[in-house]
C-alpha positions in Angstrom: 44.0 24.4 14.7 44.3 22.8 18.2 44.5 19.4 19.3 41.3 19.8 20.9 39.8 21.4 17.5 41.0 18.7 15.7 39.8 15.5 18.2 36.1 17.0 17.8 36.4 17.7 14.1 37.3 14.1 13.6 34.8 12.7 16.4 31.6 15.0 14.4 32.8 13.4 11.0 32.3 9.9 12.5 29.5 10.5 14.2 28.4 11.7 10.7 29.3 8.5 8.6 27.7 6.5 11.4 24.6 8.5 11.2 24.6 8.1 7.2 25.3 4.1 7.6 22.3 4.1 10.0 20.4 6.0 7.6 21.0 3.6 5.0 20.5 0.6 6.8 17.0 1.7 7.9 16.0 2.9 4.5 17.0 -0.9 3.3 14.9 -2.5 6.0 12.2 -0.2 5.0 12.3 -1.5 1.3 13.0 -4.8 2.3 9.8 -4.9 4.7 7.6 -2.8 1.3 8.7 -6.0 -0.4 7.1 -8.5 2.1 3.9 -6.7 2.0 3.9 -6.7 -2.1 4.9 -10.7 -2.2 2.2 -11.3 0.1 -0.2 -8.8 1.3 1.0 -8.4 4.6 3.9 -9.5 6.9 4.7 -12.7 9.5 4.6 -12.7 13.1 7.6 -9.7 14.5 9.7 -12.6 15.5 9.8 -14.5 12.3 10.9 -10.9 10.2 13.4 -10.4 12.5 15.2 -13.6 12.6 14.5 -13.4 8.5 16.2 -9.7 8.1 18.4 -10.1 11.0 17.9 -6.7 12.7 16.6 -6.1 16.0 13.1 -6.1 17.5 13.3 -2.5 18.2 14.9 -1.2 15.1 11.7 -3.6 13.2 9.3 -1.7 15.7 10.2 1.7 14.5 10.2 0.7 10.8 6.6 -1.1 11.2 5.5 2.4 13.2 6.4 4.6 10.3 4.6 1.9 7.7 1.8 2.0 9.7 2.1 6.1 10.3 2.1 6.3 6.2 -0.8 3.9 5.9 1.5 1.2 3.9 0.5 -1.5 7.0 -2.5 -1.8 8.6 -2.7 -0.8 12.4 -1.8 -3.1 14.9 -4.2 -5.1 16.0 -3.5 -6.7 19.6 -4.9 -8.4 22.8 -8.4 -7.3 24.0 -8.1 -4.6 20.9 -8.0 -7.1 18.3 -10.8 -9.5 19.6 -13.3 -6.5 19.3 -12.0 -5.6 16.0 -12.5 -8.5 13.8 -16.5 -9.3 15.1 -16.8 -5.6 13.2 -15.0 -6.9 10.1 -16.8 -10.0 10.0 -20.5 -8.1 10.2 -19.2 -5.9 7.3 -18.3 -8.7 5.3 -21.4 -10.8 6.0 -24.0 -7.8 5.0 -22.3 -6.5 1.3 -21.7 -7.4 -1.9 -18.9 -7.1 -4.3 -21.4 -4.1 -6.0 -21.3 -2.0 -2.9 -17.8 -2.4 -2.2 -17.3 -1.0 -5.7 -19.5 1.7 -5.4 -17.9 3.1 -2.5 -14.3 3.0 -3.8 -15.6 4.5 -6.5 -16.7 7.2 -4.2 -13.5 7.6 -2.1 -10.6 6.3 -4.3 -11.1 8.9 -7.1 -10.7 11.6 -4.0 -7.7 9.9 -2.4 -5.9 10.1 -5.8 -6.7 13.6 -6.2 -5.8 14.8 -2.9 -2.5 12.6 -3.5 -1.5 14.7 -7.0 -1.8 18.3 -4.3 -0.3 16.5 -1.2 2.1 13.8 -1.2 5.6 14.5 -0.6 8.4 13.3 -3.3 9.4 10.3 -1.0 5.4 9.4 -1.5 5.1 10.2 -5.0 8.4 7.5 -5.8 7.1 4.9 -3.7 3.3 5.6 -5.0 5.5 4.9 -8.8 7.3 2.1 -7.8 4.0 0.4 -6.6 3.1 0.7 -9.4 4.1 -1.8 -11.1 4.0 -5.8 -10.2 7.3 -7.2 -9.5 8.2 -10.2 -11.1 6.6 -13.2 -8.2 4.8 -10.9 -6.5 1.7 -11.6 -5.2 -1.0 -9.2 -7.5 -3.8 -9.2 -5.3 -0.8 -8.1 -2.7 0.9 -5.8 -4.8 -2.5 -4.3 -5.7 -2.9 -3.5 -2.2 -0.1 -1.8 -1.5 -0.7 0.9 -4.5 -4.1 1.7 -3.5 -2.5 1.9 -0.1 0.4 3.7 -0.8 -2.1 6.6 -2.4 -4.2 6.4 0.6 -0.9 7.3 2.4 0.0 10.5 -0.1 -4.1 12.3 0.2 -1.9 13.0 4.1 -6.0 12.5 5.0 -5.5 10.0 8.0 -8.7 9.4 8.3 -9.7 8.6 4.6 -6.6 6.0 4.8 -8.1 4.6 7.5 -11.6 3.8 6.3 -9.4 3.0 3.0 -8.0 0.0 5.0 -11.0 -0.7 6.5 -12.6 -0.6 2.8 -9.8 -2.5 1.1 -9.5 -5.7 4.3 -13.3 -6.1 3.5 -12.7 -6.0 -0.4 -10.1 -8.4 -0.6 -12.1 -11.1 1.9 -12.6 -14.1 -0.3 -16.1 -13.8 0.4 -16.3 -11.4 -1.8 -14.0 -11.9 -4.5 -14.9 -13.2 -8.2 -12.9 -16.6 -8.9 -10.9 -16.4 -12.1 -12.6 -18.3 -14.6 -9.5 -18.9 -16.8 -5.7 -19.2 -14.8 -4.0 -18.1 -18.0 -5.9 -14.8 -18.6 -4.5 -13.2 -15.0 -1.0 -12.4 -16.5 -2.2 -10.4 -19.4 -5.3 -8.9 -16.9 -2.1 -7.7 -14.2 0.2 -6.3 -17.0 -3.9 -4.0 -18.1 -4.2 -3.5 -14.7 -0.2 -1.9 -14.2 -0.3 0.1 -17.3 -3.8 2.1 -15.7 -1.7 1.8 -11.9 1.0 3.8 -13.9 -1.6 6.3 -15.6 -2.7 7.1 -12.3 0.4 7.6 -11.0 2.0 9.7 -13.5 -0.6 12.2 -13.1 0.5 12.3 -9.3 3.6 12.7 -9.9 2.9 15.6 -12.6 0.9 17.3 -9.8 -2.6 17.1 -11.6 -5.6 16.7 -9.6 -8.1 16.4 -12.3 -5.5 13.9 -14.2 -5.1 11.8 -11.2 -9.0 11.5 -10.9 -9.9 10.9 -13.6 -7.5 8.0 -14.0 -8.6 6.5 -10.7 -12.1 7.0 -11.6 -11.6 5.3 -14.9 -9.2 2.5 -13.6 -11.8 1.2 -10.9 -14.8 1.9 -13.5 -13.2 -0.8 -14.9 -13.1 -3.4 -12.5 -16.3 -2.2 -11.8 -17.7 -3.4 -15.2 -16.1 -6.6 -14.9 -18.2 -7.2 -12.1 -21.4 -6.1 -13.5 -20.6 -8.1 -16.6 -20.8 -11.1 -14.7 -24.7 -10.1 -14.1 -25.6 -11.5 -17.4 -26.5 -14.7 -18.7 -23.3 -16.6 -19.6 -20.9 -13.6 -18.2 -17.3 -13.8 -17.6 -14.7 -11.3 -15.7 
């Protein structure tokens, strides 16, 4: 083999090693961002995230773009556009109630789970399975949001995913959430919810659309029953 060929082979191997290292670093960045989202339900300003994770802004923007594309992060809102969308969200929140929100979730989310069982990629399924269990110290509401958003992304229906983002934003507004009457019950509720999430995730991983749809329906129906239980005298969630 000529010296030119040998040099070219070495250069190619070096490029492949560099590419592999870059891919690993980028995947690590993605996981760090997902952990922040799971713990807080969102992300701090871009500059803060870049400083905390010691990453370049253009690399961070690429990762954020991928998360938004996958439905794991809400679409970016900036400048004038943000001013037009926020009042619309407020109008929705001011004109609805928890029962209406649950009715719509029962219509939409079982279908998303069914589609995810049929369409989600192996990487998306693995993301759904990881998100099914609330990490120690994570914000329960943020972890719940991450799981359901992962399923919406796995459905591969961009319009349905966008509708779910809007629905979840409305559902998680403090004006529509019931407060816990006994804080000591929260950990047990989280464990029960995680068990239901795992059942949904396993059905999706098994490519069983009927089981995925049924498990999601039962999960949401349990939440709806807790809400309607508050309507009875002396009722509590």
